[in-house]
N, C-alpha and C positions, 0 to 999 in steps of 0.2 A: 138870468144877465140882462143887464139893461139895454144893450146896443142890438137888439135883434129887430127884425123888421119882419112883419106877419104877411104871409098873400094867401089869399082863400078866395075861390070861386066856387060857385054852386051851379047845379044843372038838373033840369030836367030832361029825361031821356025818353022817346018812343020811336020802337024798332030800333034801328041804327043812327038815328039822328039826335042829337043832345042839343038843347037850348040852353047856352051858357051864359050865367050872368057874373060878370067881372068887373068890378068896381060898378061905375056908372055904364058899364057898356055891355051890349048885348052879342053874344058869336053863335053862329050857328055851325056846329060840326056834325058833319054826315058822311055817308059812303056813295060811292057809284051805285048806279041799277045792278051791275054786273056782281056787288057784293050786298044785294039787297038793301040798300039806301035810296034815297030819291035825289040824291046830287044838288042840295039844298046850301051847301057849304063846303069847306074843304075837309080834306077826312082826318083823323088824329095823326096819322105821320107828316101831312103836309104842313099842319098847324104847329107840331113840332119842330119842323124845319124853317116856318116862319119866325118862331120864337128865337131862333138862333140867330136871324137876320136881325130881328128886332133889339134883341141884348147887346149884340156885338156893335150895331149903330149907336146905342145909348154909351157905352161904355167908350167906343172910340171916339167920341164928343166930348166926354168926360176928358180923357187923356189928352185930346187934343189941345184943350183949353189949357190943361196943366203944362203941356210942354210947349204952349204959344206957337202951335202947329196951324198953320194955313190950310183947314179943312174947308174945302167946300162943298163936299157930296160924297156920298159912296153909292156905287151902282152893285148889287149884289147878285149874284148866282149861286144856288147851294142846291145839292143833289146828294140824295142819299141810298143807298143800295143796300136791299135784303132779300133774302130768301123766301117768300109767303108760306113756302110748307111749315115753316116754323110758327107762324101765328094760325094756322091752318091746323096744328095740333103734332105735327109730327117731332119724335121727342127728340131725335138727334140734330135738329136745326134749330139753331138761335133764333128766337123771334122777334129781335131788333133789328137794327142797322148793324151793317158788317162793315160799312166803310161811309164815311161824308165827305164830300167835295164842296170846298167852299172856296169860292173866287170873288174878290173885292177889286173892282176899278175904282180908285180914289181921285175924286177932283180936286187938284191941289197945284201950287207952283212950288212943292218941297221936291228935295231929292229924295232917291230911290232909296238912300239909306234910311232918311227920314221916316219915309212911309214904312219900312222894315221894323224900323223902332216903333211905331205907332201898332203895327202889327200885334208884334210882341208882347207890347205892354196891355193891348186891348184883349189879345188872347187869355192871358195870365189872370185878368179881373172879371172877364165875364162869367157871369153865375153858370148861364146855359151852356156855354162852350165847356166850363170845368165839370159841368154833369156828365156830359157825352165822354169826356176824356176819362172821369171817374169809374164810368162803366165801361173802359176799357173800346170804346169804338174810336178807332183812328179818325181824324179830320186832317184830309189833303188840305191844307189853307194856303192861298196865294193870293197875295195883295198886291197891285201893282197900280204904275200911274195911268190915269184915264187917258 
């Protein structure tokens, strides 16, 4: 199919640390010392949550332009909860997020209703958010005026 985009990253790992090349950018993903890492970068789960922020921001800006929405900026606060026993090998515990809490403070002169419209359209089109939802991970998403 013609209209597909491809995304690729490469990485070299040493112990818990991965040096990742993503396009023209370098990214270090590591773990905290109590997990055997050297804390030279965010851990994989923080990186995943950061990807959610980045994706929602990009899509919100695209949607805002289409809606002629006065988007002056967004402040994000995202938290994920999981039971670490899952990734430590306990079979009856899921190793992924049980819940994600997503809070966006939108800098705008628009109404609350228009902010909700921006939120709904953004959530529906964000590939990272859609991936969380497809995995059955609930996202408690709240967008409000800053």
